[in-house]
C-alpha positions, -999 to 999 in steps of 0.1 A, spaced: -613 -722 -599 -615 -704 -632 -578 -704 -637 -575 -742 -637 -599 -743 -667 -578 -720 -689 -558 -731 -720 -522 -719 -725 -534 -694 -751 -559 -679 -726 -530 -670 -703 -517 -647 -730 -550 -629 -738 -550 -592 -730 -569 -580 -700 -585 -546 -695 -556 -536 -673 -535 -516 -698 -505 -537 -710 -513 -567 -689 -524 -602 -700 -545 -627 -680 -513 -642 -666 -501 -607 -655 -533 -602 -636 -528 -635 -618 -492 -625 -610 -504 -592 -595 -529 -610 -573 -501 -632 -559 -479 -601 -554 -505 -582 -535 -513 -612 -513 -476 -617 -505 -470 -580 -497 -500 -579 -475 -490 -611 -456 -454 -599 -453 -463 -565 -439 -496 -571 -420 -490 -606 -406 -452 -608 -404 -443 -571 -399 -418 -572 -428 -419 -540 -447 -404 -535 -482 -374 -513 -487 -383 -476 -486 -389 -459 -520 -359 -444 -537 -375 -410 -537 -397 -392 -512 -435 -395 -517 -451 -360 -513 -484 -364 -531 -509 -391 -540 -495 -391 -575 -461 -399 -561 -476 -428 -541 -495 -441 -572 -463 -440 -593 -444 -459 -567 -471 -486 -564 -473 -489 -602 -435 -494 -602 -437 -521 -576 -466 -538 -595 -447 -537 -628 -415 -552 -613 -433 -582 -600 -454 -587 -632 -423 -585 -654 -404 -611 -634 -435 -634 -631 -436 -638 -669 -409 -664 -664 -433 -685 -643 -455 -712 -659 -493 -710 -656 -494 -741 -635 -469 -728 -610 -486 -693 -610 -519 -710 -600 -502 -730 -573 -485 -700 -558 -517 -679 -558 -536 -708 -542 -510 -711 -514 -507 -674 -506 -544 -668 -511 -554 -693 -485 -529 -678 -461 -543 -643 -468 -578 -654 -460 -567 -669 -427 -548 -638 -418 -577 -614 -426 -603 -636 -408 -582 -634 -376 -582 -596 -374 -602 -574 -351 -626 -558 -376 -628 -525 -355 -591 -521 -350 -571 -496 -370 -561 -510 -404 -524 -512 -414 -534 -494 -447 -560 -466 -450 -585 -465 -478 -571 -435 -497 -598 -433 -524 -624 -427 -496 -602 -398 -483 -593 -416 -450 -560 -411 -433 -569 -440 -409 -594 -468 -416 -610 -496 -396 -598 -531 -405 -632 -540 -419 -630 -512 -445 -595 -521 -455 -605 -558 -458 -635 -547 -478 -613 -527 -501 -591 -559 -506 -623 -577 -516 -633 -551 -542 -598 -552 -558 -599 -590 -560 -634 -590 -574 -623 -565 -601 -593 -586 -611 -614 -617 -613 -637 -597 -636 -608 -587 -658 -598 -623 -662 -633 -637 -670 -639 -608 -695 -607 -616 -713 -614 -654 -716 -652 -653 -720 -658 -667 -685 -688 -662 -662 -688 -630 -643 -698 -627 -606 -727 -604 -610 -751 -619 -585 -761 -600 -553 -738 -622 -532 -707 -611 -551 -714 -577 -567 -735 -559 -540 -706 -558 -515 -684 -543 -543 -710 -516 -549 -716 -510 -512 -679 -506 -503 -673 -484 -534 -702 -461 -525 -682 -451 -494 -661 -429 -517 -691 -406 -522 -686 -382 -491 -651 -376 -502 -661 -371 -538 -687 -345 -528 -665 -328 -502 -663 -295 -522 -699 -294 -532 -718 -268 -512 -755 -274 -505 -781 -264 -480 -783 -284 -448 -804 -316 -452 -799 -317 -489 -805 -353 -499 -790 -371 -529 -804 -406 -535 -785 -431 -556 -804 -460 -571 -785 -488 -588 -807 -511 -608 -800 -548 -614 -799 -580 -593 -771 -566 -572 -784 -531 -570 -798 -511 -541 -803 -476 -527 -778 -453 -510 -784 -418 -497 -761 -388 -492 -772 -362 -467 -756 -328 -463 -749 -322 -426 -732 -292 -409 -697 -308 -412 -700 -323 -447 -718 -351 -465 -728 -383 -449 -736 -416 -466 -765 -439 -455 -778 -472 -469 -813 -472 -482 -835 -443 -494 -854 -416 -477 -890 -407 -486 -880 -375 -502 -848 -364 -519 -834 -332 -535 -819 -352 -563 -824 -389 -574 -798 -406 -595 -806 -439 -612 -779 -460 -629 -776 -497 -639 -752 -519 -620 -729 -525 -650 -723 -488 -654 -718 -483 -617 -691 -509 -611 -673 -499 -643 -673 -463 -632 -658 -471 -598 -630 -490 -615 -622 -464 -642 -638 -483 -671 -664 -455 -679 -658 -419 -685 -678 -392 -668 -697 -385 -700 -705 -422 -705 -719 -424 -669 -739 -392 -673 -754 -406 -706 -764 -438 -689 -778 -422 -658 -813 -407 -652 -814 -376 -629 -845 -362 -612 -839 -329 -593 -808 -308 -595 -785 -320 -623 -754 -303 -607 -756 -328 -579 -752 -356 -603 -718 -344 -616 -696 -356 -587 -711 -391 -587 -703 -395 -624 -666 -393 -616 -664 -413 -584 -635 -439 -583 -629 -468 -559 -593 -471 -569 -563 -449 -566 -559 -427 -597 
């Protein structure tokens, strides 16, 4: 476990999450595990928000408030105890998730994919992408080894690509228009968007012919999904063959709430 190798000064190093240190990221991981176990496994919901949530921005502000409260209080906790707490609740979270029916409705929908209701497997996949991202924030802050192999990063990319139909929802195109996304690198692959009568549909792999072919490296791709690259930076790093207007929505895709 990376955390057990850190020195006290590492705990205080700034992470890429604005205003958070490495220790704060660890506290957040513990918080989200506790919340998920309490609500999903034990049926214990937190108190309702003090104000009504009418928009996605309202929900995001509420979640940021919850996150900030826990992180602030956890700064009183020692690194050793923080690691022990995360270890205990993390193991319980894994056990709880493994026991779920993967096709059953999830307790939380994947909002960044535009879903009002999600299957459990997608919600659990979203949980994995978040935890991979926070691990990456920690190792980047302390100079640790990132999890960039296909085993670890490909699932992050594959789950995040499922935001594409929602991102392209307002893009009009002729039926059977095909957008191929190629991500280069050890964890890369191909994904294909096809315009169908009711909207865009995502497939794994590539078709023999495409209207537009986008090619981007895996580092740019994952950083884009987690809001660490601007649209202009993504467009500059991406090669486009075909219709450039079909590249614009991809360059702004996020796999986090924003």
